[in-house]
RODO-2510 file (C-alpha; in nm, 4 decimals, decimal comma):
residues 620
     n   res          X          Y          Z
     1     m     1,7055     3,7673    -0,4332
     2     l     1,7510     3,7680    -0,0572
     3     s     1,7957     3,4222     0,0906
     4     d     1,5469     3,3104     0,3541
     5     i     1,8161     3,0944     0,5155
     6     e     1,9576     3,2585     0,8258
     7     t     2,3313     3,3281     0,8447
     8     t     2,5720     3,4876     1,0893
     9     e     2,5523     3,8146     0,8921
    10     d     2,3807     4,0512     1,1343
    11     l     2,1512     4,3072     0,9687
    12     l     1,9257     4,3492     1,2719
    13     g     2,1625     4,4543     1,5475
    14     f     2,1017     4,1193     1,7163
    15     s     2,4706     4,0701     1,7993
    16     v     2,4047     4,2443     2,1297
    17     h     2,1629     3,9650     2,2284
    18     a     2,4108     3,6980     2,1206
    19     e     2,6876     3,8706     2,3136
    20     l     2,4787     3,8771     2,6304
    21     l     2,3873     3,5082     2,5974
    22     k     2,7530     3,4265     2,5334
    23     k     2,8477     3,5843     2,8651
    24     v     2,5779     3,3850     3,0436
    25     v     2,6766     3,0437     2,9070
    26     n     3,0509     3,1130     2,9289
    27     t     3,0449     3,2055     3,2971
    28     s     3,1418     2,8981     3,4974
    29     k     2,9327     2,9828     3,8033
    30     n     2,6177     2,9887     3,5840
    31     l     2,6649     2,6336     3,4583
    32     p     2,4879     2,4053     3,4079
    33     i     2,2037     2,6180     3,2686
    34     t     1,9182     2,6025     3,0200
    35     v     1,8202     2,9255     2,8446
    36     g     1,4887     2,9747     2,6666
    37     l     1,5330     3,2104     2,3712
    38     y     1,1757     3,3218     2,3041
    39     g     1,0356     3,5162     2,0108
    40     d     0,7659     3,5184     1,7438
    41     w     0,7823     3,3194     1,4206
    42     g     1,0245     3,4934     1,1838
    43     g     1,1399     3,7223     1,4647
    44     g     1,5117     3,6409     1,4383
    45     k     1,5676     3,3565     1,6861
    46     t     1,7670     3,1499     1,4359
    47     s     1,9817     3,4528     1,3496
    48     v     2,0698     3,4982     1,7160
    49     l     2,1588     3,1283     1,7518
    50     k     2,3824     3,1366     1,4437
    51     i     2,5600     3,4519     1,5631
    52     l     2,5920     3,3052     1,9124
    53     q     2,7429     2,9847     1,7744
    54     e     3,0036     3,1818     1,5797
    55     k     3,0929     3,3934     1,8844
    56     l     3,1210     3,0904     2,1129
    57     n     3,3366     2,8908     1,8736
    58     a     3,5784     3,1827     1,8495
    59     d     3,6773     3,0899     2,2064
    60     n     3,9199     2,7965     2,2098
    61     d     3,7833     2,6664     2,5404
    62     t     3,4172     2,6684     2,4359
    63     i     3,2385     2,4129     2,2184
    64     a     2,9062     2,5095     2,0550
    65     i     2,6951     2,2750     1,8430
    66     y     2,3730     2,3603     1,6601
    67     f     2,0811     2,1186     1,6350
    68     d     1,7579     2,1693     1,4409
    69     g     1,4807     1,9827     1,6251
    70     w     1,2424     2,0128     1,3310
    71     s     1,4786     1,8184     1,1030
    72     f     1,3722     1,5017     1,2810
    73     e     0,9996     1,5804     1,2750
    74     s     0,9287     1,2713     1,0629
    75     f     1,0963     1,0376     1,3140
    76     d     0,8581     0,8310     1,5224
    77     d     1,1013     0,8645     1,8118
    78     a     1,2086     1,2284     1,8226
    79     k     1,3574     1,1805     2,1700
    80     m     1,6147     0,9274     2,0572
    81     a     1,6858     1,1268     1,7412
    82     l     1,7812     1,4299     1,9503
    83     i     1,9976     1,2316     2,1936
    84     s     2,1746     1,0539     1,9091
    85     g     2,2105     1,3787     1,7142
    86     i     2,3858     1,5566     2,0013
    87     v     2,6359     1,2736     2,0445
    88     e     2,7051     1,2591     1,6698
    89     k     2,7546     1,6358     1,6528
    90     l     3,0126     1,6184     1,9319
    91     e     3,1846     1,3198     1,7703
    92     n     3,2170     1,5102     1,4418
    93     e     3,3355     1,8313     1,6099
    94     k     3,7146     1,8226     1,5728
    95     k     3,7555     2,1080     1,8174
    96     f     3,5926     1,8878     2,0807
    97     t     3,7490     1,5484     1,9989
    98     s     4,0976     1,6999     1,9770
    99     r     4,0730     1,7825     2,3477
   100     l     4,0164     1,4177     2,4404
   101     k     4,2851     1,1641     2,5219
   102     d     4,3420     0,8467     2,3244
   103     g     4,0447     0,6146     2,3124
   104     t     3,8003     0,8713     2,1803
   105     e     3,6429     0,6220     1,9428
   106     s     3,5700     0,3754     2,2243
   107     i     3,4030     0,6499     2,4324
   108     f     3,1628     0,7413     2,1553
   109     k     3,1061     0,3754     2,0699
   110     k     3,0031     0,3139     2,4289
   111     l     2,7630     0,6097     2,4224
   112     k     2,6088     0,4826     2,0990
   113     k     2,5668     0,1397     2,2533
   114     s     2,3713     0,2966     2,5405
   115     i     2,1615     0,4927     2,2927
   116     n     2,0755     0,1820     2,0971
   117     s     1,9897     0,0012     2,4182
   118     m     1,7572     0,2895     2,5097
   119     r     1,6127     0,2790     2,1601
   120     v     1,5208    -0,0864     2,2057
   121     l     1,3775    -0,0055     2,5484
   122     q     1,1719     0,2682     2,3895
   123     l     1,0049     0,0152     2,1616
   124     g     0,8862    -0,1743     2,4690
   125     m     0,7362    -0,5164     2,5216
   126     k     0,4384    -0,4541     2,2984
   127     t     0,6541    -0,3672     2,0011
   128     v     0,9834    -0,5534     2,0296
   129     i     0,8428    -0,9004     2,0855
   130     p     0,6237    -0,8858     1,7732
   131     i     0,9321    -0,7593     1,5878
   132     a     1,1308    -1,0605     1,6956
   133     s     0,8491    -1,2839     1,5878
   134     a     0,8220    -1,1091     1,2523
   135     v     1,1961    -1,1348     1,1870
   136     m     1,1946    -1,5039     1,2747
   137     t     0,9085    -1,5679     1,0355
   138     g     1,0407    -1,3484     0,7547
   139     g     0,7699    -1,0846     0,7980
   140     t     0,9999    -0,7870     0,8474
   141     a     0,8327    -0,5766     0,5790
   142     l     0,5290    -0,5446     0,8036
   143     i     0,7189    -0,3393     1,0609
   144     p     0,9957    -0,1545     0,8782
   145     l     1,0586     0,1215     1,1319
   146     a     1,1068    -0,1029     1,4326
   147     v     1,3174    -0,3499     1,2363
   148     a     1,5304    -0,0615     1,1124
   149     q     1,5926     0,0356     1,4746
   150     l     1,7109    -0,3167     1,5560
   151     l     1,9267    -0,3257     1,2446
   152     k     2,0812     0,0058     1,3490
   153     a     2,1424    -0,1329     1,6970
   154     k     2,2824    -0,4612     1,5673
   155     d     2,6526    -0,3845     1,5990
   156     e     2,6299    -0,2634     1,9567
   157     v     2,3421    -0,4682     2,0968
   158     m     2,4051    -0,7993     1,9207
   159     d     2,6801    -0,9545     1,7125
   160     e     2,4475    -1,0813     1,4417
   161     l     2,0809    -1,0302     1,3540
   162     t     1,9562    -1,3842     1,4174
   163     p     1,6301    -1,4998     1,5782
   164     k     1,8188    -1,6110     1,8905
   165     n     2,0101    -1,2832     1,9279
   166     i     1,6931    -1,0796     1,8735
   167     a     1,5169    -1,2854     2,1397
   168     d     1,8131    -1,2317     2,3755
   169     a     1,7999    -0,8562     2,3095
   170     v     1,4287    -0,8492     2,3737
   171     s     1,4765    -1,0453     2,6948
   172     k     1,7578    -0,8197     2,8054
   173     f     1,5757    -0,4931     2,7555
   174     t     1,2101    -0,5645     2,8164
   175     k     1,1814    -0,7442     3,1474
   176     v     0,9255    -0,5314     3,3250
   177     e     0,9982    -0,6871     3,6615
   178     d     1,3664    -0,6021     3,6499
   179     e     1,3637    -0,2220     3,6745
   180     e     1,7327    -0,2039     3,7658
   181     k     1,8350    -0,3748     3,4437
   182     k     1,5726    -0,1919     3,2415
   183     y     1,7138     0,1528     3,3183
   184     a     2,0808     0,0571     3,3351
   185     a     2,1368     0,1871     2,9831
   186     v     1,9954     0,5274     3,0754
   187     r     2,2166     0,5608     3,3843
   188     e     2,5181     0,4332     3,1947
   189     f     2,4639     0,6861     2,9155
   190     r     2,4314     0,9692     3,1633
   191     d     2,7498     0,8703     3,3484
   192     d     2,9492     0,8271     3,0277
   193     f     2,8290     1,1609     2,8886
   194     e     2,9292     1,3414     3,2084
   195     k     3,2716     1,1773     3,1923
   196     l     3,3074     1,2760     2,8257
   197     i     3,2422     1,6427     2,9019
   198     k     3,4724     1,6344     3,2026
   199     d     3,7560     1,4695     3,0069
   200     s     3,7345     1,7388     2,7376
   201     k     3,8261     2,0016     2,9989
   202     a     3,6168     2,2505     2,7974
   203     k     3,5134     2,5679     2,9771
   204     s     3,1617     2,5093     2,8456
   205     v     2,9825     2,2846     2,5978
   206     v     2,6831     2,4744     2,4600
   207     i     2,4048     2,2950     2,2721
   208     l     2,1846     2,5227     2,0611
   209     i     1,8406     2,3765     1,9826
   210     d     1,6392     2,5499     1,7111
   211     d     1,2867     2,5223     1,5664
   212     l     1,1468     2,3283     1,8611
   213     d     0,8146     2,5105     1,8175
   214     r     0,7755     2,3837     1,4587
   215     c     0,7460     2,0235     1,5774
   216     l     0,4253     1,8386     1,6565
   217     p     0,3200     1,8720     2,0222
   218     r     0,4173     1,5110     2,0938
   219     h     0,7646     1,5648     1,9475
   220     i     0,8105     1,8892     2,1434
   221     i     0,7532     1,6918     2,4637
   222     e     0,9898     1,4148     2,3488
   223     n     1,2634     1,6656     2,2713
   224     l     1,2227     1,8269     2,6127
   225     e     1,2381     1,4848     2,7768
   226     a     1,5575     1,4105     2,5831
   227     i     1,7110     1,7386     2,6955
   228     k     1,6282     1,6441     3,0542
   229     l     1,8715     1,3536     3,0216
   230     f     2,1550     1,6017     2,9654
   231     l     2,0491     1,8606     3,2234
   232     n     2,2736     1,9434     3,5160
   233     v     2,5803     1,7940     3,3520
   234     e     2,8767     2,0001     3,4693
   235     n     3,0003     2,2708     3,2274
   236     t     2,7077     2,2355     2,9862
   237     a     2,4462     2,4817     2,8659
   238     f     2,1383     2,4497     2,6462
   239     v     1,9909     2,7410     2,4530
   240     i     1,6461     2,6483     2,3235
   241     a     1,4894     2,8796     2,0638
   242     a     1,1101     2,8625     2,0488
   243     d     0,7800     3,0461     2,0700
   244     e     0,7017     3,0164     2,4407
   245     f     0,3263     3,0044     2,3857
   246     i     0,3488     2,7165     2,1351
   247     v     0,5695     2,5026     2,3604
   248     s     0,3519     2,5689     2,6645
   249     n     0,0424     2,4923     2,4571
   250     a     0,1981     2,1653     2,3361
   251     i     0,2523     2,0642     2,6969
   252     r    -0,1110     2,1398     2,7801
   253     t    -0,2235     1,9447     2,4741
   254     e    -0,0158     1,6379     2,5541
   255     y    -0,1086     1,6328     2,9221
   256     k    -0,4729     1,7291     2,8841
   257     v    -0,5903     1,4144     3,0672
   258     l    -0,3891     1,5145     3,3738
   259     i    -0,5086     1,8734     3,3390
   260     e    -0,8742     1,7739     3,3113
   261     a    -0,8415     1,5482     3,6145
   262     s    -0,6791     1,8231     3,8196
   263     m    -0,9519     2,0679     3,7174
   264     q    -1,2061     1,8435     3,8911
   265     v    -1,0393     1,9138     4,2240
   266     k    -1,2280     2,1801     4,4127
   267     g    -1,0623     2,5173     4,3964
   268     s    -0,8212     2,4211     4,1160
   269     e    -1,0232     2,5467     3,8211
   270     e    -0,8567     2,8843     3,7770
   271     k    -0,6191     2,8744     3,4830
   272     k    -0,5039     2,5222     3,5662
   273     e    -0,4000     2,4643     3,2045
   274     d    -0,1754     2,7687     3,2050
   275     t    -0,0118     2,6855     3,5387
   276     i     0,0690     2,3270     3,4358
   277     g     0,2142     2,4334     3,1004
   278     n     0,4234     2,7094     3,2549
   279     a     0,5322     2,4974     3,5511
   280     y     0,6536     2,2255     3,3141
   281     m     0,8572     2,4833     3,1194
   282     e     1,0068     2,6224     3,4374
   283     k     1,1485     2,2782     3,5157
   284     f     1,3686     2,3098     3,2079
   285     i     1,4288     2,6806     3,1619
   286     q     1,6359     2,8610     3,4239
   287     l     1,6723     3,1786     3,2187
   288     p     1,3951     3,2950     2,9824
   289     y     1,5147     3,5563     2,7299
   290     k     1,2600     3,7312     2,5072
   291     l     1,3664     3,8891     2,1774
   292     p     1,2062     4,2331     2,1397
   293     r     1,0208     4,3428     1,8259
   294     l     1,2010     4,5805     1,5919
   295     n     1,1513     4,9526     1,6539
   296     k     1,1130     5,2171     1,3784
   297     a     1,4846     5,2954     1,3524
   298     e     1,5741     4,9247     1,3364
   299     i     1,3151     4,8593     1,0652
   300     e     1,4445     5,1478     0,8517
   301     t     1,8023     5,0276     0,8972
   302     y     1,7077     4,6691     0,8156
   303     v     1,5193     4,7680     0,4985
   304     t     1,8098     4,9894     0,3873
   305     l     2,0658     4,7130     0,4381
   306     l     1,8480     4,4557     0,2607
   307     l     1,8040     4,6866    -0,0399
   308     c     2,1814     4,7381    -0,0570
   309     k     2,2542     4,3679    -0,0160
   310     s     2,0117     4,2842    -0,2973
   311     a     2,1389     4,5522    -0,5388
   312     l     2,5135     4,5381    -0,4784
   313     a     2,7833     4,2824    -0,5477
   314     v     2,9193     4,0916    -0,2466
   315     e     3,2467     4,2835    -0,2504
   316     e     3,0569     4,6164    -0,2560
   317     f     2,8194     4,5238     0,0252
   318     k     3,0826     4,3851     0,2624
   319     p     3,2398     4,7231     0,3568
   320     i     2,8889     4,8623     0,4109
   321     h     2,8064     4,5770     0,6467
   322     d     3,1390     4,6142     0,8287
   323     d     3,0686     4,9854     0,8720
   324     y     2,7173     4,9107     1,0005
   325     v     2,8538     4,6660     1,2604
   326     k     3,0877     4,9379     1,3939
   327     f     2,8099     5,1982     1,3817
   328     e     2,5629     4,9755     1,5670
   329     k     2,8003     4,9232     1,8594
   330     e     2,8282     5,2978     1,9192
   331     h     2,4809     5,4159     1,8105
   332     k     2,2356     5,1488     1,9210
   333     f     1,9319     5,3761     1,9104
   334     e     2,0005     5,5475     1,5782
   335     k     1,9193     5,4437     1,2236
   336     y     2,1880     5,3532     0,9717
   337     g     2,0917     5,5200     0,6445
   338     w     2,2145     5,6436     0,3087
   339     a     2,4147     5,9250     0,4681
   340     n     2,6307     5,6553     0,6300
   341     i     2,6443     5,4395     0,3182
   342     e     2,7600     5,7236     0,0903
   343     g     3,0781     5,7488     0,2913
   344     v     3,1572     5,3831     0,2191
   345     l     3,0143     5,3190    -0,1280
   346     l     3,2517     5,4584    -0,3908
   347     n     3,0288     5,4545    -0,6984
   348     g     2,7194     5,6681    -0,7431
   349     h     2,4391     5,4102    -0,7598
   350     d     2,1787     5,6831    -0,8096
   351     d     1,8943     5,4324    -0,8609
   352     l     1,9703     5,2622    -0,5301
   353     k     2,0001     5,5979    -0,3555
   354     q     1,6580     5,7018    -0,4834
   355     t     1,4991     5,3725    -0,3794
   356     v     1,6538     5,3858    -0,0301
   357     a     1,5390     5,7472     0,0117
   358     f     1,1856     5,6526    -0,0896
   359     m     1,1738     5,3458     0,1347
   360     s     1,3080     5,5393     0,4322
   361     k     0,9898     5,7477     0,4248
   362     f     0,7626     5,4456     0,4338
   363     s     0,9680     5,1712     0,6025
   364     s     0,7762     5,2296     0,9244
   365     m     0,4484     5,1744     0,7374
   366     i     0,5861     4,8547     0,5836
   367     g     0,7057     4,7393     0,9245
   368     i     0,3679     4,7946     1,0875
   369     s     0,1766     4,6192     0,8087
   370     l     0,4192     4,3247     0,8353
   371     k     0,4117     4,3218     1,2168
   372     e     0,7777     4,4262     1,2547
   373     n     0,8663     4,0738     1,1382
   374     p     1,2137     4,0460     0,9771
   375     r     1,1256     3,7390     0,7693
   376     l     0,8141     3,8987     0,6228
   377     i     0,9961     4,2246     0,5476
   378     k     1,2574     4,0255     0,3577
   379     r     0,9855     3,8428     0,1623
   380     f     0,8196     4,1739     0,0760
   381     l     1,1454     4,3032    -0,0729
   382     n     1,1927     3,9758    -0,2624
   383     a     0,8455     4,0201    -0,4124
   384     y     0,9441     4,3729    -0,5143
   385     e     1,2602     4,2442    -0,6843
   386     i     1,0661     3,9794    -0,8772
   387     r     0,8156     4,2389    -0,9985
   388     t     1,0958     4,4769    -1,0949
   389     q     1,2480     4,2000    -1,3052
   390     l     0,9108     4,1568    -1,4776
   391     l     0,9109     4,5285    -1,5536
   392     n     1,2565     4,4917    -1,7024
   393     l     1,1595     4,1921    -1,9180
   394     s     0,8563     4,3855    -2,0408
   395     g     1,0631     4,6899    -2,1334
   396     l     0,8849     4,8989    -1,8706
   397     v     1,1611     4,9478    -1,6161
   398     t     1,2212     5,3150    -1,5315
   399     n     1,2934     5,4843    -1,2018
   400     e     0,9427     5,6287    -1,2022
   401     n     0,7817     5,2892    -1,2607
   402     k     0,9967     5,1222    -0,9935
   403     l     0,9012     5,3800    -0,7300
   404     a     0,5351     5,3734    -0,8361
   405     l     0,5477     4,9948    -0,8076
   406     l     0,6750     5,0269    -0,4504
   407     k     0,3888     5,2648    -0,3707
   408     l     0,1422     5,0220    -0,5215
   409     m     0,2841     4,7264    -0,3257
   410     i     0,2644     4,9144     0,0040
   411     i    -0,1000     4,9973    -0,0656
   412     e    -0,1619     4,6365    -0,1674
   413     q    -0,0123     4,5138     0,1587
   414     k    -0,1586     4,7626     0,4059
   415     y    -0,4754     4,8767     0,2293
   416     p    -0,6104     4,5801     0,0269
   417     n    -0,9589     4,7308    -0,0160
   418     q    -0,8217     5,0558    -0,1571
   419     f    -0,5845     4,8542    -0,3766
   420     q    -0,8837     4,6750    -0,5281
   421     q    -1,0685     5,0047    -0,5687
   422     l    -0,7698     5,1602    -0,7416
   423     y    -0,7536     4,8601    -0,9744
   424     d    -1,1223     4,9012    -1,0623
   425     w    -1,0773     5,2713    -1,1354
   426     v    -0,7763     5,2218    -1,3589
   427     m    -0,9149     4,9238    -1,5484
   428     h    -1,2445     5,1031    -1,6083
   429     d    -1,1284     5,4587    -1,6804
   430     g    -0,7523     5,4335    -1,7319
   431     n    -0,4892     5,6488    -1,5605
   432     v    -0,7050     5,9578    -1,6065
   433     s    -0,9747     5,8169    -1,3813
   434     e    -1,1597     6,1075    -1,2243
   435     a    -1,1686     5,9281    -0,8902
   436     l    -0,7913     5,8743    -0,8916
   437     l    -0,7279     6,2380    -0,9860
   438     n    -0,9597     6,3549    -0,7061
   439     v    -0,7764     6,1417    -0,4487
   440     e    -0,4360     6,2697    -0,5617
   441     q    -0,5582     6,6301    -0,5618
   442     y    -0,6945     6,5955    -0,2093
   443     a    -0,3694     6,4282    -0,0978
   444     d    -0,1790     6,7360    -0,2225
   445     n    -0,3770     7,0018    -0,0373
   446     q    -0,6320     6,8184     0,1829
   447     k    -0,8842     7,0966     0,1422
   448     g    -1,2536     7,1002     0,0590
   449     e    -1,5063     6,8201     0,0489
   450     f    -1,3713     6,4693    -0,0058
   451     e    -1,6165     6,1984    -0,1052
   452     y    -1,3726     5,9046    -0,0911
   453     k    -1,3829     5,8583     0,2851
   454     d    -1,2016     5,5210     0,2747
   455     w    -0,8953     5,7025     0,1430
   456     n    -0,8899     5,9627     0,4191
   457     d    -0,6007     5,8051     0,6080
   458     a    -0,2857     6,0057     0,6837
   459     d    -0,0375     5,7346     0,5772
   460     l    -0,2347     5,6473     0,2657
   461     l    -0,2638     6,0113     0,1594
   462     a     0,1114     6,0551     0,2155
   463     l     0,1699     5,7677    -0,0271
   464     m    -0,0682     5,9146    -0,2845
   465     k     0,1052     6,2517    -0,2562
   466     e     0,4513     6,1051    -0,3100
   467     s     0,6054     6,1307    -0,6572
   468     p     0,5687     5,9752    -0,9025
   469     k     0,1902     6,0135    -0,9031
   470     f    -0,0093     5,7132    -1,0215
   471     s    -0,1787     5,9356    -1,2790
   472     e     0,1648     6,0081    -1,4308
   473     v     0,2728     5,6462    -1,4934
   474     k     0,1296     5,3502    -1,6823
   475     l    -0,0532     5,2048    -1,3852
   476     k    -0,2182     4,9290    -1,5905
   477     e     0,1257     4,7801    -1,6575
   478     l     0,2120     4,7955    -1,2882
   479     f    -0,1050     4,6067    -1,2061
   480     w    -0,0047     4,3535    -1,4718
   481     v     0,3238     4,2726    -1,2906
   482     s     0,1295     4,2625    -0,9618
   483     r    -0,1009     3,9851    -1,0731
   484     d     0,0718     3,7298    -0,8461
   485     n    -0,1482     3,8561    -0,5609
   486     l     0,1021     3,9685    -0,3007
   487     v    -0,1715     4,0229    -0,0441
   488     d    -0,2965     3,6667    -0,0833
   489     s     0,0529     3,5251    -0,0483
   490     m     0,1782     3,7488     0,2338
   491     s    -0,1308     3,8554     0,4231
   492     g    -0,3977     3,6352     0,5690
   493     s    -0,2850     3,3081     0,7183
   494     s     0,0765     3,3248     0,5924
   495     l     0,1358     3,6274     0,8172
   496     i    -0,0099     3,4593     1,1217
   497     s     0,2184     3,3075     1,3831
   498     p     0,2152     2,9346     1,4592
   499     k     0,0938     3,0262     1,8091
   500     i    -0,2369     3,1624     1,6754
   501     k    -0,2694     2,8900     1,4117
   502     r    -0,2445     2,6165     1,6738
   503     l    -0,4924     2,7903     1,9000
   504     f    -0,7333     2,8112     1,6067
   505     d    -0,6802     2,4424     1,5198
   506     r    -0,7639     2,3402     1,8750
   507     c    -1,0748     2,5546     1,8690
   508     y    -1,1857     2,4413     1,5231
   509     k    -1,1455     2,0688     1,5949
   510     e    -1,2999     2,0701     1,9417
   511     q    -1,6481     1,9153     1,9571
   512     v    -1,7108     1,9098     2,3333
   513     p    -1,8938     2,2326     2,4367
   514     n    -1,7189     2,2758     2,7732
   515     k    -1,3767     2,2273     2,6185
   516     m    -1,4647     2,4689     2,3385
   517     k    -1,5641     2,7247     2,6010
   518     t    -1,2290     2,6835     2,7773
   519     i    -1,0351     2,7362     2,4540
   520     c    -1,2450     3,0401     2,3653
   521     q    -1,1539     3,1918     2,6992
   522     e    -0,7897     3,1718     2,5864
   523     v    -0,8892     3,3612     2,2722
   524     t    -1,0400     3,6453     2,4747
   525     m    -0,6998     3,6979     2,6414
   526     l    -0,5192     3,7624     2,3114
   527     n    -0,3888     4,1109     2,2352
   528     g    -0,5225     4,3255     1,9498
   529     d    -0,3030     4,1944     1,6650
   530     e    -0,3281     3,8333     1,7770
   531     l    -0,7068     3,8559     1,8118
   532     k    -0,7322     4,0050     1,4637
   533     d    -0,5231     3,7168     1,3267
   534     f    -0,7450     3,4637     1,4988
   535     y    -1,0538     3,6188     1,3401
   536     t    -0,8813     3,6026     1,0014
   537     l    -0,8456     3,2245     1,0370
   538     v    -1,2092     3,1843     1,1455
   539     d    -1,3236     3,3948     0,8499
   540     e    -1,1150     3,1872     0,6083
   541     s    -1,2694     2,8658     0,7414
   542     i    -1,6207     3,0029     0,6856
   543     l    -1,5404     3,1379     0,3398
   544     l    -1,3961     2,8030     0,2327
   545     k    -1,6689     2,5880     0,3879
   546     p    -1,9821     2,7969     0,4571
   547     n    -2,1862     2,4759     0,4848
   548     e    -1,9902     2,3611     0,7921
   549     i    -2,0892     2,4717     1,1406
   550     k    -1,7420     2,4727     1,3026
   551     g    -1,6382     2,8268     1,2111
   552     f    -1,9790     2,9677     1,3075
   553     n    -1,9671     2,7827     1,6399
   554     i    -1,6382     2,9518     1,7241
   555     y    -1,8011     3,2918     1,6738
   556     f    -2,1094     3,1932     1,8777
   557     n    -1,8876     3,0858     2,1680
   558     l    -1,6708     3,3980     2,1463
   559     i    -1,9783     3,6232     2,1382
   560     n    -2,1185     3,4488     2,4461
   561     d    -1,7819     3,5026     2,6211
   562     g    -1,7894     3,8715     2,5335
   563     a    -1,4901     3,8577     2,2985
   564     e    -1,4096     4,1962     2,1518
   565     l    -1,5529     4,2587     1,8023
   566     a    -1,6600     3,8933     1,7545
   567     y    -2,0187     3,9932     1,6739
   568     n    -1,9110     4,2508     1,4152
   569     h    -1,6774     4,0024     1,2521
   570     l    -1,9563     3,7456     1,2268
   571     l    -2,1868     3,9958     1,0563
   572     t    -1,9106     4,0936     0,8129
   573     i    -1,8353     3,7362     0,7098
   574     m    -2,2063     3,6576     0,6751
   575     g    -2,2257     3,9448     0,4277
   576     r    -1,9494     3,7881     0,2172
   577     i    -2,0949     3,4384     0,1738
   578     n    -2,3995     3,2840     0,0157
   579     m    -2,6267     3,2446     0,3171
   580     n    -2,8211     2,9723     0,1377
   581     s    -2,5111     2,7526     0,1850
   582     v    -2,5223     2,7850     0,5640
   583     s    -2,6414     2,4779     0,7571
   584     i    -2,9994     2,4949     0,8860
   585     g    -2,8631     2,3269     1,1984
   586     l    -2,7504     2,6735     1,3090
   587     a    -3,1054     2,8146     1,3129
   588     n    -3,1348     2,7934     1,6933
   589     n    -2,7968     2,9640     1,7385
   590     f    -2,9001     3,2501     1,5120
   591     k    -3,2341     3,2807     1,6909
   592     d    -3,0554     3,3117     2,0272
   593     l    -2,8221     3,5668     1,8718
   594     l    -3,1178     3,7755     1,7553
   595     k    -3,2611     3,7722     2,1063
   596     s    -2,9339     3,8719     2,2714
   597     h    -2,8755     4,1566     2,0250
   598     s    -3,2167     4,3195     2,0498
   599     e    -3,3445     4,2017     1,7153
   600     d    -3,0595     4,3747     1,5310
   601     k    -3,1927     4,4693     1,1877
   602     a    -2,8549     4,4110     1,0173
   603     l    -2,8442     4,0546     1,1516
   604     r    -3,2081     3,9908     1,0597
   605     d    -3,1487     4,1191     0,7053
   606     l    -2,8543     3,8846     0,6625
   607     l    -3,0513     3,5881     0,7937
   608     n    -3,3364     3,6740     0,5610
   609     k    -3,1046     3,5900     0,2706
   610     s    -3,1463     3,2257     0,3692
   611     k    -3,5156     3,1461     0,3386
   612     k    -3,4744     2,8082     0,5086
   613     i    -3,2951     2,9427     0,8157
   614     y    -3,5195     3,2477     0,8403
   615     s    -3,8383     3,0393     0,8177
   616     l    -3,7112     2,8079     1,0935
   617     i    -3,6331     3,1067     1,3157
   618     e    -3,9805     3,2525     1,2585
   619     r    -4,1473     2,9171     1,3149
   620     k    -3,9660     2,8658     1,6449
***
């Protein structure tokens, strides 16, 4: 099985991106700097960070630490978790502490004291005073998180956790009228951190922040605010990996009150949400760097390397990977295939050779169906390995069956309707199904009349033509090992990026018509793949809860805004559900839809399936 945990082993040719970023953050005149490493979910951002960290730490004068923002998602105070985490990472980095003079422990102790002071400040008057009261009265169990913060701060903020000391701490850190004292801890931390970096005499201290876009919107903002505390410290660099749209959207979500107020100002209506979100990001990010999607050659290379990594022992794969790294430096635009591997791999491995040769023909098709997403491609190959193991346990594993299984999985992934049709043919008529034989015959010569129009697709026919033919293997057994529903687990919502999921969530939960309209306008600006994904989520919501109006309302709003294909999607999903389950509260919406679409017969026929809704429409 291929691990889903990212490592520094580069199978994507991403070292070139890491090398470029290394030059940026290691050039003194560029510092301090904050880089935004942008890319889609599963697109390889973590891989680039891991490779970058390894490259940076190979330089004796550079310190690189990696921090996963999502790890602290459950913390109520993500801001303080990030600040504390960065300090702890530096304290535990021997390469960094070895550069400091004597007294290292006292420097870090002082920083931690400032952090704990800020943590108490963060709790504020409304929280800390009740805590003190609760501790004094023995009611600490009522407020475990806040008490835990005070307990953690005990050694630095107070000598002993007593009612008097707690009261003193509260008094010290929560006097609203004394702003100078209130923010002393923040200024002191900043000064001490700058001195720490300066004393290390490091060429650069680079902090790599990952998975910021997986956090809740509130925690994304808190993490950015924490990073702001470190910004512009001499000889430091931040590299923040995230989906730009998600972070910008989180900012708009968190500051929606400000946005709505600004939209009331005359002349400020146009895309105010976008400008505020982007402007906020620009305050932090001096250099945005977008990871490109994989091209055809890169996908074929990636699939080939993954197949070899999965099939070969570590000691056999290592020289192949080393050879690929050398090849990639000199031939960036060429694929690395079996012809290259044969020169490195000593043994025959005929089965692997045959599988790689087969996959090289269809890797582009796999890549397109999985949106050129490295993580999803890896999961597809893991699913193939699991199913191959089932074949083996069932005594069915042969080269022909393994290749036919790959064909079947590609059809299942890219052509789910034809996959279901093929299943019906085989289960009803067996491998000698007349329909299957007709499709394979047409795929071979593509002459004459062809009644199975849904199969008349160039890529699909190429698959059906490829040996072994489905009619020549025990296809029923292959369907048996495919019963884990790959399409259900890899297609649909699991393939959809967090960016689209969050946009859908906003749209689905919004009840105010004007706000819904604004969100739907964002939907109309999506590109083809993203728009298709959004419709998938709307369709799923209607299929799961056809009695709710939310999913239908999204389609009504999108249709009114002229969103591409929204009307056709609505008709399709209406044909898949029991219309008697649909709320009669939508009768007026459907009546308006009939008027705006010239009494479309297809729509009227679908509505007629619900006698209640149809009678209300006719009555009105």
